[in-house]
PDB file of N, CA, C, O and CB in Angstrom:
ATOM      1  N   MET A   1    -101.364 -31.766  82.194  1.00  0.00           N
ATOM      2  CA  MET A   1    -101.027 -31.988  83.590  1.00  0.00           C
ATOM      3  C   MET A   1     -99.729 -32.790  83.634  1.00  0.00           C
ATOM      4  O   MET A   1     -99.540 -33.741  82.877  1.00  0.00           O
ATOM      5  CB  MET A   1    -102.184 -32.728  84.348  1.00  0.00           C
ATOM      6  N   ARG A   2     -98.859 -32.389  84.523  1.00  0.00           N
ATOM      7  CA  ARG A   2     -97.600 -33.107  84.709  1.00  0.00           C
ATOM      8  C   ARG A   2     -97.783 -34.259  85.687  1.00  0.00           C
ATOM      9  O   ARG A   2     -98.730 -34.292  86.473  1.00  0.00           O
ATOM     10  CB  ARG A   2     -96.503 -32.155  85.208  1.00  0.00           C
ATOM     11  N   ARG A   3     -96.867 -35.184  85.617  1.00  0.00           N
ATOM     12  CA  ARG A   3     -96.929 -36.366  86.485  1.00  0.00           C
ATOM     13  C   ARG A   3     -96.889 -35.980  87.968  1.00  0.00           C
ATOM     14  O   ARG A   3     -97.584 -36.585  88.784  1.00  0.00           O
ATOM     15  CB  ARG A   3     -95.769 -37.319  86.163  1.00  0.00           C
ATOM     16  N   THR A   4     -96.093 -34.994  88.309  1.00  0.00           N
ATOM     17  CA  THR A   4     -96.009 -34.577  89.720  1.00  0.00           C
ATOM     18  C   THR A   4     -97.348 -34.048  90.220  1.00  0.00           C
ATOM     19  O   THR A   4     -97.729 -34.298  91.363  1.00  0.00           O
ATOM     20  CB  THR A   4     -94.924 -33.502  89.900  1.00  0.00           C
ATOM     21  N   GLU A   5     -98.060 -33.318  89.367  1.00  0.00           N
ATOM     22  CA  GLU A   5     -99.383 -32.805  89.742  1.00  0.00           C
ATOM     23  C   GLU A   5    -100.373 -33.959  89.896  1.00  0.00           C
ATOM     24  O   GLU A   5    -101.159 -33.989  90.843  1.00  0.00           O
ATOM     25  CB  GLU A   5     -99.897 -31.792  88.685  1.00  0.00           C
ATOM     26  N   PHE A   6    -100.329 -34.896  88.970  1.00  0.00           N
ATOM     27  CA  PHE A   6    -101.201 -36.069  89.046  1.00  0.00           C
ATOM     28  C   PHE A   6    -100.956 -36.825  90.348  1.00  0.00           C
ATOM     29  O   PHE A   6    -101.899 -37.168  91.061  1.00  0.00           O
ATOM     30  CB  PHE A   6    -100.971 -36.999  87.833  1.00  0.00           C
ATOM     31  N   ASP A   7     -99.684 -37.082  90.653  1.00  0.00           N
ATOM     32  CA  ASP A   7     -99.349 -37.795  91.893  1.00  0.00           C
ATOM     33  C   ASP A   7     -99.799 -37.019  93.123  1.00  0.00           C
ATOM     34  O   ASP A   7    -100.281 -37.613  94.087  1.00  0.00           O
ATOM     35  CB  ASP A   7     -97.844 -38.056  91.969  1.00  0.00           C
ATOM     36  N   ARG A   8     -99.647 -35.691  93.099  1.00  0.00           N
ATOM     37  CA  ARG A   8    -100.086 -34.859  94.222  1.00  0.00           C
ATOM     38  C   ARG A   8    -101.594 -34.961  94.430  1.00  0.00           C
ATOM     39  O   ARG A   8    -102.061 -35.055  95.565  1.00  0.00           O
ATOM     40  CB  ARG A   8     -99.688 -33.397  93.991  1.00  0.00           C
ATOM     41  N   LEU A   9    -102.353 -34.944  93.341  1.00  0.00           N
ATOM     42  CA  LEU A   9    -103.805 -35.048  93.442  1.00  0.00           C
ATOM     43  C   LEU A   9    -104.236 -36.416  93.979  1.00  0.00           C
ATOM     44  O   LEU A   9    -105.109 -36.498  94.844  1.00  0.00           O
ATOM     45  CB  LEU A   9    -104.444 -34.797  92.078  1.00  0.00           C
ATOM     46  N   VAL A  10    -103.631 -37.474  93.471  1.00  0.00           N
ATOM     47  CA  VAL A  10    -103.969 -38.827  93.929  1.00  0.00           C
ATOM     48  C   VAL A  10    -103.645 -38.977  95.411  1.00  0.00           C
ATOM     49  O   VAL A  10    -104.469 -39.466  96.183  1.00  0.00           O
ATOM     50  CB  VAL A  10    -103.208 -39.893  93.102  1.00  0.00           C
ATOM     51  N   THR A  11    -102.453 -38.560  95.806  1.00  0.00           N
ATOM     52  CA  THR A  11    -102.053 -38.670  97.214  1.00  0.00           C
ATOM     53  C   THR A  11    -102.916 -37.785  98.097  1.00  0.00           C
ATOM     54  O   THR A  11    -103.306 -38.193  99.191  1.00  0.00           O
ATOM     55  CB  THR A  11    -100.577 -38.299  97.385  1.00  0.00           C
ATOM     56  N   GLY A  12    -103.214 -36.588  97.640  1.00  0.00           N
ATOM     57  CA  GLY A  12    -104.036 -35.674  98.421  1.00  0.00           C
ATOM     58  C   GLY A  12    -105.442 -36.187  98.655  1.00  0.00           C
ATOM     59  O   GLY A  12    -106.017 -35.970  99.722  1.00  0.00           O
ATOM     60  N   GLU A  13    -105.991 -36.860  97.672  1.00  0.00           N
ATOM     61  CA  GLU A  13    -107.371 -37.364  97.803  1.00  0.00           C
ATOM     62  C   GLU A  13    -107.431 -38.710  98.500  1.00  0.00           C
ATOM     63  O   GLU A  13    -108.321 -38.941  99.318  1.00  0.00           O
ATOM     64  CB  GLU A  13    -108.020 -37.478  96.436  1.00  0.00           C
ATOM     65  N   PHE A  14    -106.499 -39.606  98.191  1.00  0.00           N
ATOM     66  CA  PHE A  14    -106.605 -40.982  98.665  1.00  0.00           C
ATOM     67  C   PHE A  14    -105.545 -41.391  99.689  1.00  0.00           C
ATOM     68  O   PHE A  14    -105.671 -42.445 100.313  1.00  0.00           O
ATOM     69  CB  PHE A  14    -106.530 -41.898  97.504  1.00  0.00           C
ATOM     70  N   GLY A  15    -104.504 -40.575  99.873  1.00  0.00           N
ATOM     71  CA  GLY A  15    -103.423 -40.938 100.777  1.00  0.00           C
ATOM     72  C   GLY A  15    -102.347 -41.720 100.037  1.00  0.00           C
ATOM     73  O   GLY A  15    -102.556 -42.182  98.916  1.00  0.00           O
ATOM     74  N   ASP A  16    -101.190 -41.860 100.685  1.00  0.00           N
ATOM     75  CA  ASP A  16    -100.054 -42.536 100.039  1.00  0.00           C
ATOM     76  C   ASP A  16    -100.347 -43.992  99.701  1.00  0.00           C
ATOM     77  O   ASP A  16    -100.259 -44.398  98.542  1.00  0.00           O
ATOM     78  CB  ASP A  16     -98.835 -42.468 100.935  1.00  0.00           C
ATOM     79  N   ALA A  17    -100.693 -44.763 100.707  1.00  0.00           N
ATOM     80  CA  ALA A  17    -100.857 -46.210 100.515  1.00  0.00           C
ATOM     81  C   ALA A  17    -102.059 -46.532  99.634  1.00  0.00           C
ATOM     82  O   ALA A  17    -101.936 -47.309  98.687  1.00  0.00           O
ATOM     83  CB  ALA A  17    -101.008 -46.908 101.866  1.00  0.00           C
ATOM     84  N   PHE A  18    -103.213 -45.949  99.928  1.00  0.00           N
ATOM     85  CA  PHE A  18    -104.425 -46.252  99.165  1.00  0.00           C
ATOM     86  C   PHE A  18    -104.302 -45.699  97.748  1.00  0.00           C
ATOM     87  O   PHE A  18    -104.759 -46.329  96.794  1.00  0.00           O
ATOM     88  CB  PHE A  18    -105.677 -45.668  99.867  1.00  0.00           C
ATOM     89  N   GLY A  19    -103.684 -44.521  97.606  1.00  0.00           N
ATOM     90  CA  GLY A  19    -103.491 -43.950  96.279  1.00  0.00           C
ATOM     91  C   GLY A  19    -102.630 -44.835  95.393  1.00  0.00           C
ATOM     92  O   GLY A  19    -102.932 -45.018  94.214  1.00  0.00           O
ATOM     93  N   SER A  20    -101.564 -45.382  95.952  1.00  0.00           N
ATOM     94  CA  SER A  20    -100.701 -46.298  95.201  1.00  0.00           C
ATOM     95  C   SER A  20    -101.461 -47.562  94.818  1.00  0.00           C
ATOM     96  O   SER A  20    -101.324 -48.063  93.702  1.00  0.00           O
ATOM     97  CB  SER A  20     -99.451 -46.659  96.023  1.00  0.00           C
ATOM     98  N   TRP A  21    -102.249 -48.067  95.736  1.00  0.00           N
ATOM     99  CA  TRP A  21    -103.030 -49.274  95.460  1.00  0.00           C
ATOM    100  C   TRP A  21    -104.042 -49.007  94.344  1.00  0.00           C
ATOM    101  O   TRP A  21    -104.187 -49.812  93.425  1.00  0.00           O
ATOM    102  CB  TRP A  21    -103.753 -49.759  96.740  1.00  0.00           C
ATOM    103  N   ILE A  22    -104.735 -47.883  94.431  1.00  0.00           N
ATOM    104  CA  ILE A  22    -105.729 -47.538  93.417  1.00  0.00           C
ATOM    105  C   ILE A  22    -105.071 -47.444  92.041  1.00  0.00           C
ATOM    106  O   ILE A  22    -105.561 -48.019  91.069  1.00  0.00           O
ATOM    107  CB  ILE A  22    -106.428 -46.206  93.771  1.00  0.00           C
ATOM    108  N   ALA A  23    -103.961 -46.718  91.970  1.00  0.00           N
ATOM    109  CA  ALA A  23    -103.290 -46.513  90.681  1.00  0.00           C
ATOM    110  C   ALA A  23    -102.829 -47.830  90.066  1.00  0.00           C
ATOM    111  O   ALA A  23    -102.816 -47.978  88.844  1.00  0.00           O
ATOM    112  CB  ALA A  23    -102.095 -45.577  90.852  1.00  0.00           C
ATOM    113  N   GLY A  24    -102.453 -48.778  90.904  1.00  0.00           N
ATOM    114  CA  GLY A  24    -101.922 -50.034  90.391  1.00  0.00           C
ATOM    115  C   GLY A  24    -102.926 -51.141  90.190  1.00  0.00           C
ATOM    116  O   GLY A  24    -102.639 -52.109  89.485  1.00  0.00           O
ATOM    117  N   SER A  25    -104.110 -51.026  90.794  1.00  0.00           N
ATOM    118  CA  SER A  25    -105.019 -52.165  90.715  1.00  0.00           C
ATOM    119  C   SER A  25    -106.449 -51.852  90.260  1.00  0.00           C
ATOM    120  O   SER A  25    -107.137 -52.741  89.759  1.00  0.00           O
ATOM    121  CB  SER A  25    -105.078 -52.808  92.031  1.00  0.00           C
ATOM    122  N   HIS A  26    -106.897 -50.634  90.422  1.00  0.00           N
ATOM    123  CA  HIS A  26    -108.279 -50.306  90.037  1.00  0.00           C
ATOM    124  C   HIS A  26    -108.357 -50.065  88.533  1.00  0.00           C
ATOM    125  O   HIS A  26    -107.674 -49.189  88.002  1.00  0.00           O
ATOM    126  CB  HIS A  26    -108.790 -49.055  90.811  1.00  0.00           C
ATOM    127  N   VAL A  27    -109.183 -50.839  87.857  1.00  0.00           N
ATOM    128  CA  VAL A  27    -109.386 -50.662  86.420  1.00  0.00           C
ATOM    129  C   VAL A  27    -110.433 -49.573  86.223  1.00  0.00           C
ATOM    130  O   VAL A  27    -111.578 -49.709  86.654  1.00  0.00           O
ATOM    131  CB  VAL A  27    -109.827 -52.004  85.731  1.00  0.00           C
ATOM    132  N   LEU A  28    -110.030 -48.506  85.574  1.00  0.00           N
ATOM    133  CA  LEU A  28    -110.918 -47.368  85.350  1.00  0.00           C
ATOM    134  C   LEU A  28    -111.998 -47.730  84.337  1.00  0.00           C
ATOM    135  O   LEU A  28    -111.708 -48.241  83.255  1.00  0.00           O
ATOM    136  CB  LEU A  28    -110.120 -46.143  84.868  1.00  0.00           C
ATOM    137  N   SER A  29    -113.240 -47.458  84.702  1.00  0.00           N
ATOM    138  CA  SER A  29    -114.355 -47.842  83.836  1.00  0.00           C
ATOM    139  C   SER A  29    -114.302 -47.119  82.484  1.00  0.00           C
ATOM    140  O   SER A  29    -114.746 -47.672  81.478  1.00  0.00           O
ATOM    141  CB  SER A  29    -115.685 -47.545  84.532  1.00  0.00           C
ATOM    142  N   ALA A  30    -113.774 -45.912  82.447  1.00  0.00           N
ATOM    143  CA  ALA A  30    -113.724 -45.152  81.198  1.00  0.00           C
ATOM    144  C   ALA A  30    -112.648 -45.655  80.233  1.00  0.00           C
ATOM    145  O   ALA A  30    -112.736 -45.417  79.028  1.00  0.00           O
ATOM    146  CB  ALA A  30    -113.483 -43.692  81.502  1.00  0.00           C
ATOM    147  N   PHE A  31    -111.640 -46.344  80.753  1.00  0.00           N
ATOM    148  CA  PHE A  31    -110.505 -46.731  79.921  1.00  0.00           C
ATOM    149  C   PHE A  31    -110.252 -48.235  79.853  1.00  0.00           C
ATOM    150  O   PHE A  31    -109.597 -48.701  78.920  1.00  0.00           O
ATOM    151  CB  PHE A  31    -109.284 -46.060  80.423  1.00  0.00           C
ATOM    152  N   GLY A  32    -110.747 -48.990  80.799  1.00  0.00           N
ATOM    153  CA  GLY A  32    -110.493 -50.421  80.803  1.00  0.00           C
ATOM    154  C   GLY A  32    -109.068 -50.789  81.161  1.00  0.00           C
ATOM    155  O   GLY A  32    -108.590 -51.865  80.803  1.00  0.00           O
ATOM    156  N   ALA A  33    -108.387 -49.898  81.866  1.00  0.00           N
ATOM    157  CA  ALA A  33    -107.011 -50.130  82.302  1.00  0.00           C
ATOM    158  C   ALA A  33    -106.800 -49.400  83.617  1.00  0.00           C
ATOM    159  O   ALA A  33    -107.598 -48.539  83.989  1.00  0.00           O
ATOM    160  CB  ALA A  33    -105.980 -49.655  81.225  1.00  0.00           C
ATOM    161  N   THR A  34    -105.728 -49.740  84.321  1.00  0.00           N
ATOM    162  CA  THR A  34    -105.437 -49.050  85.573  1.00  0.00           C
ATOM    163  C   THR A  34    -104.782 -47.707  85.267  1.00  0.00           C
ATOM    164  O   THR A  34    -104.278 -47.482  84.166  1.00  0.00           O
ATOM    165  CB  THR A  34    -104.522 -49.914  86.484  1.00  0.00           C
ATOM    166  N   ALA A  35    -104.797 -46.824  86.255  1.00  0.00           N
ATOM    167  CA  ALA A  35    -104.142 -45.525  86.097  1.00  0.00           C
ATOM    168  C   ALA A  35    -102.651 -45.720  85.826  1.00  0.00           C
ATOM    169  O   ALA A  35    -102.073 -45.022  84.993  1.00  0.00           O
ATOM    170  CB  ALA A  35    -104.352 -44.649  87.357  1.00  0.00           C
ATOM    171  N   GLY A  36    -102.038 -46.658  86.520  1.00  0.00           N
ATOM    172  CA  GLY A  36    -100.614 -46.930  86.309  1.00  0.00           C
ATOM    173  C   GLY A  36    -100.311 -47.348  84.882  1.00  0.00           C
ATOM    174  O   GLY A  36     -99.330 -46.895  84.292  1.00  0.00           O
ATOM    175  N   GLU A  37    -101.150 -48.212  84.326  1.00  0.00           N
ATOM    176  CA  GLU A  37    -100.958 -48.649  82.940  1.00  0.00           C
ATOM    177  C   GLU A  37    -101.111 -47.474  81.977  1.00  0.00           C
ATOM    178  O   GLU A  37    -100.345 -47.333  81.024  1.00  0.00           O
ATOM    179  CB  GLU A  37    -101.960 -49.763  82.581  1.00  0.00           C
ATOM    180  N   LEU A  38    -102.100 -46.642  82.238  1.00  0.00           N
ATOM    181  CA  LEU A  38    -102.351 -45.499  81.367  1.00  0.00           C
ATOM    182  C   LEU A  38    -101.213 -44.488  81.427  1.00  0.00           C
ATOM    183  O   LEU A  38    -100.832 -43.911  80.409  1.00  0.00           O
ATOM    184  CB  LEU A  38    -103.663 -44.827  81.745  1.00  0.00           C
ATOM    185  N   VAL A  39    -100.676 -44.279  82.615  1.00  0.00           N
ATOM    186  CA  VAL A  39     -99.530 -43.372  82.765  1.00  0.00           C
ATOM    187  C   VAL A  39     -98.352 -43.895  81.945  1.00  0.00           C
ATOM    188  O   VAL A  39     -97.689 -43.131  81.243  1.00  0.00           O
ATOM    189  CB  VAL A  39     -99.128 -43.226  84.266  1.00  0.00           C
ATOM    190  N   GLU A  40     -98.102 -45.175  82.036  1.00  0.00           N
ATOM    191  CA  GLU A  40     -96.996 -45.770  81.273  1.00  0.00           C
ATOM    192  C   GLU A  40     -97.199 -45.649  79.769  1.00  0.00           C
ATOM    193  O   GLU A  40     -96.232 -45.528  79.017  1.00  0.00           O
ATOM    194  CB  GLU A  40     -96.833 -47.234  81.645  1.00  0.00           C
ATOM    195  N   ARG A  41     -98.451 -45.681  79.331  1.00  0.00           N
ATOM    196  CA  ARG A  41     -98.759 -45.566  77.901  1.00  0.00           C
ATOM    197  C   ARG A  41     -98.729 -44.121  77.405  1.00  0.00           C
ATOM    198  O   ARG A  41     -98.829 -43.868  76.205  1.00  0.00           O
ATOM    199  CB  ARG A  41    -100.121 -46.170  77.617  1.00  0.00           C
ATOM    200  N   GLY A  42     -98.593 -43.182  78.331  1.00  0.00           N
ATOM    201  CA  GLY A  42     -98.552 -41.780  77.938  1.00  0.00           C
ATOM    202  C   GLY A  42     -99.915 -41.135  77.775  1.00  0.00           C
ATOM    203  O   GLY A  42    -100.053 -40.148  77.053  1.00  0.00           O
ATOM    204  N   ALA A  43    -100.922 -41.682  78.435  1.00  0.00           N
ATOM    205  CA  ALA A  43    -102.271 -41.121  78.349  1.00  0.00           C
ATOM    206  C   ALA A  43    -102.312 -39.722  78.957  1.00  0.00           C
ATOM    207  O   ALA A  43    -101.442 -39.351  79.745  1.00  0.00           O
ATOM    208  CB  ALA A  43    -103.284 -42.039  79.057  1.00  0.00           C
ATOM    209  N   ASP A  44    -103.311 -38.970  78.591  1.00  0.00           N
ATOM    210  CA  ASP A  44    -103.519 -37.635  79.147  1.00  0.00           C
ATOM    211  C   ASP A  44    -103.830 -37.784  80.640  1.00  0.00           C
ATOM    212  O   ASP A  44    -104.868 -38.335  81.008  1.00  0.00           O
ATOM    213  CB  ASP A  44    -104.679 -36.876  78.394  1.00  0.00           C
ATOM    214  N   LEU A  45    -102.945 -37.302  81.483  1.00  0.00           N
ATOM    215  CA  LEU A  45    -103.095 -37.489  82.929  1.00  0.00           C
ATOM    216  C   LEU A  45    -104.320 -36.781  83.484  1.00  0.00           C
ATOM    217  O   LEU A  45    -104.905 -37.233  84.469  1.00  0.00           O
ATOM    218  CB  LEU A  45    -101.860 -36.993  83.645  1.00  0.00           C
ATOM    219  N   ARG A  46    -104.710 -35.688  82.867  1.00  0.00           N
ATOM    220  CA  ARG A  46    -105.919 -34.994  83.311  1.00  0.00           C
ATOM    221  C   ARG A  46    -107.146 -35.895  83.115  1.00  0.00           C
ATOM    222  O   ARG A  46    -108.016 -35.970  83.983  1.00  0.00           O
ATOM    223  CB  ARG A  46    -106.096 -33.657  82.537  1.00  0.00           C
ATOM    224  N   GLU A  47    -107.200 -36.570  81.976  1.00  0.00           N
ATOM    225  CA  GLU A  47    -108.320 -37.476  81.702  1.00  0.00           C
ATOM    226  C   GLU A  47    -108.303 -38.671  82.663  1.00  0.00           C
ATOM    227  O   GLU A  47    -109.357 -39.132  83.103  1.00  0.00           O
ATOM    228  CB  GLU A  47    -108.267 -37.969  80.239  1.00  0.00           C
ATOM    229  N   VAL A  48    -107.115 -39.165  82.982  1.00  0.00           N
ATOM    230  CA  VAL A  48    -106.990 -40.276  83.933  1.00  0.00           C
ATOM    231  C   VAL A  48    -107.466 -39.819  85.311  1.00  0.00           C
ATOM    232  O   VAL A  48    -108.188 -40.549  85.990  1.00  0.00           O
ATOM    233  CB  VAL A  48    -105.516 -40.791  84.003  1.00  0.00           C
ATOM    234  N   TRP A  49    -107.067 -38.611  85.732  1.00  0.00           N
ATOM    235  CA  TRP A  49    -107.496 -38.081  87.026  1.00  0.00           C
ATOM    236  C   TRP A  49    -109.012 -37.936  87.071  1.00  0.00           C
ATOM    237  O   TRP A  49    -109.638 -38.339  88.051  1.00  0.00           O
ATOM    238  CB  TRP A  49    -106.824 -36.726  87.304  1.00  0.00           C
ATOM    239  N   TRP A  50    -109.617 -37.365  86.024  1.00  0.00           N
ATOM    240  CA  TRP A  50    -111.075 -37.206  86.008  1.00  0.00           C
ATOM    241  C   TRP A  50    -111.772 -38.563  86.070  1.00  0.00           C
ATOM    242  O   TRP A  50    -112.809 -38.699  86.719  1.00  0.00           O
ATOM    243  CB  TRP A  50    -111.521 -36.442  84.748  1.00  0.00           C
ATOM    244  N   ALA A  51    -111.208 -39.567  85.400  1.00  0.00           N
ATOM    245  CA  ALA A  51    -111.792 -40.912  85.437  1.00  0.00           C
ATOM    246  C   ALA A  51    -111.717 -41.494  86.850  1.00  0.00           C
ATOM    247  O   ALA A  51    -112.666 -42.131  87.308  1.00  0.00           O
ATOM    248  CB  ALA A  51    -111.069 -41.844  84.438  1.00  0.00           C
ATOM    249  N   LEU A  52    -110.597 -41.280  87.542  1.00  0.00           N
ATOM    250  CA  LEU A  52    -110.497 -41.725  88.937  1.00  0.00           C
ATOM    251  C   LEU A  52    -111.546 -41.029  89.790  1.00  0.00           C
ATOM    252  O   LEU A  52    -112.211 -41.658  90.613  1.00  0.00           O
ATOM    253  CB  LEU A  52    -109.086 -41.451  89.501  1.00  0.00           C
ATOM    254  N   CYS A  53    -111.686 -39.731  89.586  1.00  0.00           N
ATOM    255  CA  CYS A  53    -112.685 -38.967  90.344  1.00  0.00           C
ATOM    256  C   CYS A  53    -114.092 -39.507  90.096  1.00  0.00           C
ATOM    257  O   CYS A  53    -114.881 -39.653  91.030  1.00  0.00           O
ATOM    258  CB  CYS A  53    -112.619 -37.475  89.967  1.00  0.00           C
ATOM    259  N   ASP A  54    -114.397 -39.800  88.843  1.00  0.00           N
ATOM    260  CA  ASP A  54    -115.722 -40.336  88.514  1.00  0.00           C
ATOM    261  C   ASP A  54    -115.941 -41.694  89.164  1.00  0.00           C
ATOM    262  O   ASP A  54    -116.992 -41.934  89.759  1.00  0.00           O
ATOM    263  CB  ASP A  54    -115.893 -40.450  86.997  1.00  0.00           C
ATOM    264  N   ASP A  55    -114.960 -42.585  89.056  1.00  0.00           N
ATOM    265  CA  ASP A  55    -115.110 -43.926  89.607  1.00  0.00           C
ATOM    266  C   ASP A  55    -115.255 -43.930  91.126  1.00  0.00           C
ATOM    267  O   ASP A  55    -115.945 -44.784  91.684  1.00  0.00           O
ATOM    268  CB  ASP A  55    -113.931 -44.773  89.213  1.00  0.00           C
ATOM    269  N   PHE A  56    -114.608 -42.982  91.793  1.00  0.00           N
ATOM    270  CA  PHE A  56    -114.636 -42.952  93.253  1.00  0.00           C
ATOM    271  C   PHE A  56    -115.504 -41.831  93.813  1.00  0.00           C
ATOM    272  O   PHE A  56    -115.410 -41.497  94.994  1.00  0.00           O
ATOM    273  CB  PHE A  56    -113.238 -42.812  93.783  1.00  0.00           C
ATOM    274  N   ASP A  57    -116.346 -41.253  92.966  1.00  0.00           N
ATOM    275  CA  ASP A  57    -117.303 -40.220  93.382  1.00  0.00           C
ATOM    276  C   ASP A  57    -116.652 -39.086  94.176  1.00  0.00           C
ATOM    277  O   ASP A  57    -117.182 -38.645  95.195  1.00  0.00           O
ATOM    278  CB  ASP A  57    -118.401 -40.846  94.213  1.00  0.00           C
ATOM    279  N   VAL A  58    -115.505 -38.625  93.698  1.00  0.00           N
ATOM    280  CA  VAL A  58    -114.845 -37.479  94.326  1.00  0.00           C
ATOM    281  C   VAL A  58    -115.696 -36.248  94.025  1.00  0.00           C
ATOM    282  O   VAL A  58    -115.993 -35.974  92.862  1.00  0.00           O
ATOM    283  CB  VAL A  58    -113.359 -37.298  93.803  1.00  0.00           C
ATOM    284  N   PRO A  59    -116.092 -35.505  95.055  1.00  0.00           N
ATOM    285  CA  PRO A  59    -116.925 -34.313  94.828  1.00  0.00           C
ATOM    286  C   PRO A  59    -116.215 -33.274  93.956  1.00  0.00           C
ATOM    287  O   PRO A  59    -114.989 -33.161  93.976  1.00  0.00           O
ATOM    288  CB  PRO A  59    -117.315 -33.681  96.167  1.00  0.00           C
ATOM    289  N   GLU A  60    -116.997 -32.530  93.202  1.00  0.00           N
ATOM    290  CA  GLU A  60    -116.461 -31.515  92.299  1.00  0.00           C
ATOM    291  C   GLU A  60    -115.503 -30.560  93.002  1.00  0.00           C
ATOM    292  O   GLU A  60    -114.477 -30.185  92.434  1.00  0.00           O
ATOM    293  CB  GLU A  60    -117.594 -30.731  91.674  1.00  0.00           C
ATOM    294  N   ASP A  61    -115.825 -30.165  94.225  1.00  0.00           N
ATOM    295  CA  ASP A  61    -115.005 -29.174  94.920  1.00  0.00           C
ATOM    296  C   ASP A  61    -113.647 -29.715  95.368  1.00  0.00           C
ATOM    297  O   ASP A  61    -112.799 -28.943  95.815  1.00  0.00           O
ATOM    298  CB  ASP A  61    -115.751 -28.656  96.116  1.00  0.00           C
ATOM    299  N   ARG A  62    -113.426 -31.026  95.256  1.00  0.00           N
ATOM    300  CA  ARG A  62    -112.122 -31.596  95.626  1.00  0.00           C
ATOM    301  C   ARG A  62    -111.332 -32.077  94.418  1.00  0.00           C
ATOM    302  O   ARG A  62    -110.214 -32.566  94.580  1.00  0.00           O
ATOM    303  CB  ARG A  62    -112.314 -32.747  96.592  1.00  0.00           C
ATOM    304  N   ARG A  63    -111.864 -31.956  93.242  1.00  0.00           N
ATOM    305  CA  ARG A  63    -111.201 -32.499  92.050  1.00  0.00           C
ATOM    306  C   ARG A  63    -109.976 -31.694  91.616  1.00  0.00           C
ATOM    307  O   ARG A  63    -109.158 -32.190  90.842  1.00  0.00           O
ATOM    308  CB  ARG A  63    -112.183 -32.560  90.909  1.00  0.00           C
ATOM    309  N   LEU A  64    -109.841 -30.486  92.094  1.00  0.00           N
ATOM    310  CA  LEU A  64    -108.661 -29.684  91.765  1.00  0.00           C
ATOM    311  C   LEU A  64    -107.611 -29.749  92.848  1.00  0.00           C
ATOM    312  O   LEU A  64    -106.568 -29.104  92.739  1.00  0.00           O
ATOM    313  CB  LEU A  64    -109.052 -28.247  91.526  1.00  0.00           C
ATOM    314  N   GLY A  65    -107.865 -30.516  93.894  1.00  0.00           N
ATOM    315  CA  GLY A  65    -106.915 -30.665  94.976  1.00  0.00           C
ATOM    316  C   GLY A  65    -107.095 -29.611  96.048  1.00  0.00           C
ATOM    317  O   GLY A  65    -107.909 -28.697  95.915  1.00  0.00           O
ATOM    318  N   ALA A  66    -106.332 -29.752  97.102  1.00  0.00           N
ATOM    319  CA  ALA A  66    -106.398 -28.828  98.222  1.00  0.00           C
ATOM    320  C   ALA A  66    -105.698 -27.529  97.876  1.00  0.00           C
ATOM    321  O   ALA A  66    -104.704 -27.523  97.150  1.00  0.00           O
ATOM    322  CB  ALA A  66    -105.779 -29.449  99.473  1.00  0.00           C
ATOM    323  N   ASP A  67    -106.219 -26.432  98.395  1.00  0.00           N
ATOM    324  CA  ASP A  67    -105.544 -25.139  98.229  1.00  0.00           C
ATOM    325  C   ASP A  67    -104.255 -25.166  99.028  1.00  0.00           C
ATOM    326  O   ASP A  67    -104.229 -25.607 100.177  1.00  0.00           O
ATOM    327  CB  ASP A  67    -106.457 -23.951  98.683  1.00  0.00           C
ATOM    328  N   GLU A  68    -103.206 -24.698  98.416  1.00  0.00           N
ATOM    329  CA  GLU A  68    -101.917 -24.694  99.104  1.00  0.00           C
ATOM    330  C   GLU A  68    -101.518 -23.288  99.464  1.00  0.00           C
ATOM    331  O   GLU A  68    -100.457 -23.079 100.053  1.00  0.00           O
ATOM    332  CB  GLU A  68    -100.837 -25.341  98.245  1.00  0.00           C
TER     333      GLU A  68
END
């Protein structure tokens, strides 16, 4: 997954402001770090996205984002 896709999914699910806050401050239970920290470390963005979905109980049907 590319960074632009990751950002699109986060913004689409959580909105601009809340998505930015989540990425910068929520420590993902699966990784022990924030999404922002993991992105900087070069982590697999797909795994980071799935971890966000798990932590925030995003339903399966919304985990791939909105149909465009």
